[in-house]
C-alpha positions in Angstrom: 36.8 77.7 269.6 39.1 74.9 268.6 41.8 75.7 266.0 43.4 72.3 264.6 44.9 71.2 261.0 43.9 68.5 258.6 45.1 67.5 255.4 43.2 69.2 252.2 43.9 69.5 248.6 44.4 73.5 247.5 41.4 73.9 244.6 44.2 76.3 242.6 47.0 74.1 243.0 45.6 70.8 243.6 48.5 69.8 246.0 48.1 68.3 249.1 48.3 70.9 252.2 47.7 71.3 255.7 44.5 73.7 256.4 43.4 75.2 259.5 39.8 74.4 260.9 38.3 76.7 262.9 35.5 75.0 265.0 32.9 76.7 266.8 30.2 76.1 269.5 27.3 77.2 271.3 29.7 79.3 274.0 31.4 81.2 271.0 28.0 82.4 270.0 26.9 83.0 273.6 30.0 85.2 274.3 29.8 87.1 271.1 32.6 85.4 269.2 30.3 84.8 266.2 27.1 86.6 265.3 24.7 86.6 262.3 23.2 83.9 259.8 25.6 81.1 260.7 24.4 77.8 259.2 25.6 74.0 260.6 28.5 72.5 258.4 31.8 72.8 257.4 32.5 75.9 255.2 35.5 76.9 253.0 36.4 80.5 253.8 39.2 82.8 252.0 41.0 85.4 253.9 41.3 88.1 250.6 43.8 90.1 252.7 45.9 87.1 252.9 44.6 85.1 250.2 44.3 82.0 252.5 41.7 79.3 252.9 40.4 78.1 256.1 37.4 76.0 257.6 34.6 77.5 259.7 33.1 74.6 261.4 29.8 74.4 263.2 28.3 70.8 264.5 24.7 70.2 263.9 23.9 69.9 267.6 26.0 73.1 268.6 23.9 75.1 265.8 20.5 73.6 267.1 21.7 75.0 270.7 22.5 78.1 269.3 18.9 78.1 266.9 17.0 77.4 270.5 18.4 80.4 272.0 17.8 82.7 269.2 14.3 81.8 269.3 14.0 82.4 273.0 15.6 85.5 272.8 13.6 86.8 269.7 10.2 86.1 271.6 11.3 87.6 274.5 11.7 90.9 272.9 8.7 90.4 271.2 6.8 90.1 274.4 8.4 93.0 275.9 7.9 95.1 273.1 4.0 94.1 272.8 4.0 95.0 276.6 5.2 98.2 275.6 2.6 99.0 273.3 -0.2 97.9 275.8 1.2 99.9 278.5 1.4 103.1 276.7 -2.2 102.5 275.3 -3.4 101.9 279.0 -1.8 105.3 280.1 -3.6 107.1 277.2 -7.2 105.3 277.9 -6.7 106.2 281.6 -7.0 109.9 281.1 -9.3 110.1 278.0 -12.8 111.3 278.4 -13.9 109.6 275.2 -12.5 106.1 275.8 -14.6 104.2 273.4 -13.7 106.8 270.6 -10.1 106.5 271.5 -10.0 102.8 271.1 -12.0 102.9 267.7 -9.2 105.2 266.4 -6.4 103.0 267.8 -7.8 100.1 266.1 -8.4 101.9 262.7 -5.1 103.5 262.7 -3.2 100.1 263.2 -5.7 98.7 260.3 -4.3 100.8 258.1 -0.9 100.4 258.9 -1.3 96.8 258.1 -3.8 96.3 255.6 -3.7 97.4 251.9 -7.3 97.6 251.5 -7.5 99.6 254.5 -4.8 102.3 253.2 -4.1 101.5 249.4 -0.7 102.9 248.5 0.4 103.4 244.8 3.9 104.9 245.0 6.7 104.1 247.8 8.2 107.6 248.6 9.8 109.0 251.8 7.6 112.5 251.1 4.3 111.2 251.9 3.2 110.7 255.3 -0.4 109.2 255.2 -0.3 107.9 258.8 0.4 109.9 261.7 0.0 109.6 265.4 1.1 105.9 265.0 2.7 104.9 268.6 5.8 103.3 268.0 9.1 103.0 270.3 11.7 105.6 269.7 15.0 104.5 268.4 15.9 100.9 268.6 14.8 98.0 270.6 15.5 98.3 274.0 19.4 97.1 274.8 18.4 93.8 276.0 22.2 93.3 276.7 21.7 95.3 280.4 18.7 93.2 281.1 20.5 89.5 280.2 22.3 87.5 282.9 25.8 86.4 282.2 24.5 82.6 282.2 23.1 81.1 279.4 19.2 81.8 281.2 17.7 84.9 280.0 16.9 88.0 282.0 18.3 89.5 285.1 15.6 89.7 288.0 17.9 92.5 289.6 18.1 94.9 286.4 16.5 98.2 287.7 16.1 100.2 284.3 13.3 100.7 282.1 11.6 97.5 280.7 10.6 99.1 277.6 11.6 102.1 275.8 9.1 105.2 275.8 6.8 105.3 272.9 6.4 108.1 270.8 3.4 109.5 268.2 5.2 108.6 264.9 4.5 109.8 261.4 5.2 107.1 258.9 5.9 107.2 255.0 4.5 104.8 252.4 8.2 103.4 252.3 7.9 102.7 256.1 4.2 101.2 255.6 4.9 99.3 252.7 8.2 97.5 254.4 5.9 96.6 257.6 3.1 95.2 255.4 5.9 93.0 253.6 7.1 91.8 256.9 3.6 91.1 258.2 3.0 89.0 255.4 5.9 87.3 255.5 5.9 86.1 259.2 2.3 86.7 260.4 0.3 85.5 257.1 2.7 82.8 255.7 4.2 82.0 259.1 8.0 82.1 257.9 10.1 83.2 260.6 13.9 83.5 260.3 16.1 83.8 263.8 19.6 83.9 262.1 20.2 87.4 263.0 19.1 87.4 266.1 22.6 87.8 268.2 23.6 86.7 271.9 23.1 89.6 274.4 26.7 89.5 275.0 27.7 90.0 271.4 29.7 93.4 270.2 27.0 94.0 267.6 23.8 95.5 269.7 21.2 92.9 269.9 18.2 93.6 267.6 20.7 94.9 265.2 19.4 92.4 262.6 16.1 91.3 264.0 14.7 94.5 265.1 12.3 95.3 261.8 11.1 91.6 262.5 10.4 92.1 266.4 8.8 95.3 266.0 6.0 93.7 263.5 5.3 90.4 265.4 4.6 93.2 268.5 2.3 95.4 266.1 0.5 92.3 265.4 0.1 91.3 268.8 -1.1 94.9 269.9 -3.5 95.0 267.1 -5.2 91.7 268.1 -4.7 92.6 271.8 -6.9 96.1 270.7 -9.5 93.8 269.3 -10.0 91.5 272.3 -10.3 94.2 274.5 -12.5 96.0 272.2 -14.9 92.8 272.6 -14.6 92.8 276.5 -15.3 96.6 276.9 -19.1 97.4 277.0 -20.3 99.6 274.2 -21.2 103.3 275.3 -19.6 103.0 278.8 -16.6 104.6 280.5 -15.2 101.6 281.5 -11.4 102.1 283.4 -8.2 100.1 283.4 -6.7 99.6 286.7 -3.6 101.4 287.1 -0.4 99.4 287.1 -0.4 99.9 291.0 -3.6 99.3 291.8 -4.5 96.0 293.1 -7.3 94.3 290.6 -11.1 93.3 291.6 -11.7 90.5 293.8 -14.7 89.8 291.1 -14.4 86.1 290.0 -12.4 84.7 293.0 -13.1 81.3 294.3 -11.8 82.4 297.3 -14.3 82.9 300.5 -13.9 86.3 301.7 -15.3 85.5 305.2 -13.5 81.9 305.8 -10.7 82.4 303.5 -11.3 78.6 302.2 -11.1 78.4 298.4 -14.2 76.8 297.1 -15.0 75.2 293.5 -11.5 73.9 292.9 -10.0 70.2 293.6 -6.3 69.6 293.2 -5.7 66.5 291.6 -2.1 67.4 290.7 -0.6 66.9 294.0 -1.1 66.6 297.8 -0.9 70.4 298.4 -4.1 71.6 300.2 -5.6 74.1 297.4 -6.0 76.9 300.0 -2.3 76.6 300.3 -1.8 76.6 296.4 -3.9 79.6 295.8 -2.1 81.8 298.3 0.8 81.1 296.6 -0.2 82.0 293.2 -2.4 84.9 294.5 0.1 86.4 296.4 2.7 86.6 293.7 0.6 86.7 290.5 -2.6 88.5 291.5 -1.2 91.2 294.1 1.4 91.7 291.4 -1.4 92.2 288.9 0.2 89.8 286.5 -3.4 87.9 286.7 -6.5 88.7 287.7 -8.4 86.5 290.5 -10.7 85.2 287.8 -7.7 84.3 285.3 -5.9 82.5 288.6 -9.1 80.7 289.1 -10.0 79.8 285.9 -5.9 78.4 285.6 -5.9 76.5 289.0 -9.4 74.7 287.9 -7.8 73.9 284.4 -4.2 73.1 285.8 -4.6 71.3 289.1 -8.5 69.7 288.7 -8.5 68.8 285.2 -5.1 68.5 284.5 -5.6 69.5 280.8 -3.8 72.6 278.8 -6.2 74.7 277.4 -7.0 75.4 273.9 -6.2 78.9 274.3 -3.1 79.4 276.7 -3.4 81.8 279.6 -1.2 84.8 279.2 0.6 87.0 281.8 0.2 91.4 281.6 2.8 93.6 282.5 5.7 90.9 283.5 9.1 93.1 283.8 10.9 89.7 283.2 10.3 85.7 282.7 12.8 85.3 285.4 10.3 86.7 287.8 7.6 84.3 286.7 10.1 81.2 286.6 10.8 82.1 290.3 7.0 81.8 291.2 6.5 78.3 290.0 10.1 77.0 291.0 8.9 78.2 294.6 5.8 76.3 294.3 7.5 73.1 293.3 10.5 73.3 295.8 9.3 74.9 298.7 5.4 74.4 298.7 5.1 70.9 297.0 8.5 69.8 298.7 10.4 69.0 295.2 8.7 65.5 294.4 11.2 62.9 293.3 11.5 62.9 289.3 8.4 65.4 289.0 10.3 68.5 288.2 9.3 68.6 284.3 5.3 67.8 285.6 5.8 71.1 287.8 7.6 73.1 285.2 4.6 72.0 282.7 2.1 74.1 285.2 3.9 76.8 283.7 5.4 75.8 280.1 1.9 74.1 279.0 -0.6 76.7 280.0 0.8 80.3 279.7 1.5 81.8 276.2 5.1 82.6 275.6 6.6 79.9 277.7 8.0 76.5 276.7 8.1 73.3 279.6 11.9 72.1 278.2 13.2 75.8 278.9 11.2 76.4 282.0 12.6 72.9 283.5 16.0 73.6 282.2 16.0 77.5 283.6 13.8 78.4 286.1 16.1 77.3 289.2 18.8 79.4 288.2 
């Protein structure tokens, strides 16, 4: 923060005076010296204790940097919480002896939570609990300040703690349900999002203190859509199992000839790296980690390297602990496998940013080498 003085006319006395200007920038927000819904511009502030005026100044370009980082942190929280919902359901699904029934009940519960036509509510009260066994994170959203590196870039790959908090079955009263529905209507149905209450992870105020209700509803909506997709992909009346997190996924859908080790059916039109080498790199770091299936990797490489055209529906990773881990995979391909081609960094960053849900090419290009 910079402090300086400028000429000013006191509105009470109409006399010319010197007024202090406190000019803030991105680093003031990032290091936690300012928080909450700051807006760009010059704002007159009255210190009621001292009865003294000063100006708070936040320039447009600095506010834009803050807004961009707020948005990234917000959606990082949404992604992580959604992974928690999915991971919790998978654990329950694995041990269930009536998997189809469990899935259907789970869908119906979240439909009742989100949609008034599925569960009409006439009175908002904290005494009536029409929904139970709704799995929600216990307490607040996880403390992301422990997971964020001190640099401007996001998540710390060396963090060893839990990626999501324990999800527990909860009972919801009609006030809780209506509040969730109101937020769902605003941000999902009408697409109105405000990142003003997403604080820096270095802020003294616990991150998520202002935006946690919105992050939670975003995650519930994404989880509900995931349940519907999973139902459509699961054959009816079968006891289909989900691979455990530490199991290697099926080889079905692989484009690699298991006897010769040769990759077939994909042509690399993006750069001069042999497709076998490309495939081995991403298979080792994405498929073996269970972030993608063999079939998904094959489809992605076909789209990104041969067709060189982002799909209408982006690909998505599963159960990724941090975005930094994915950044590292793609940066290693650019730097170590492709040899860091001159003036093509953004094109290589786009292999992640243009093709996968939750990633942005400009953000990837700026931060993936950190």
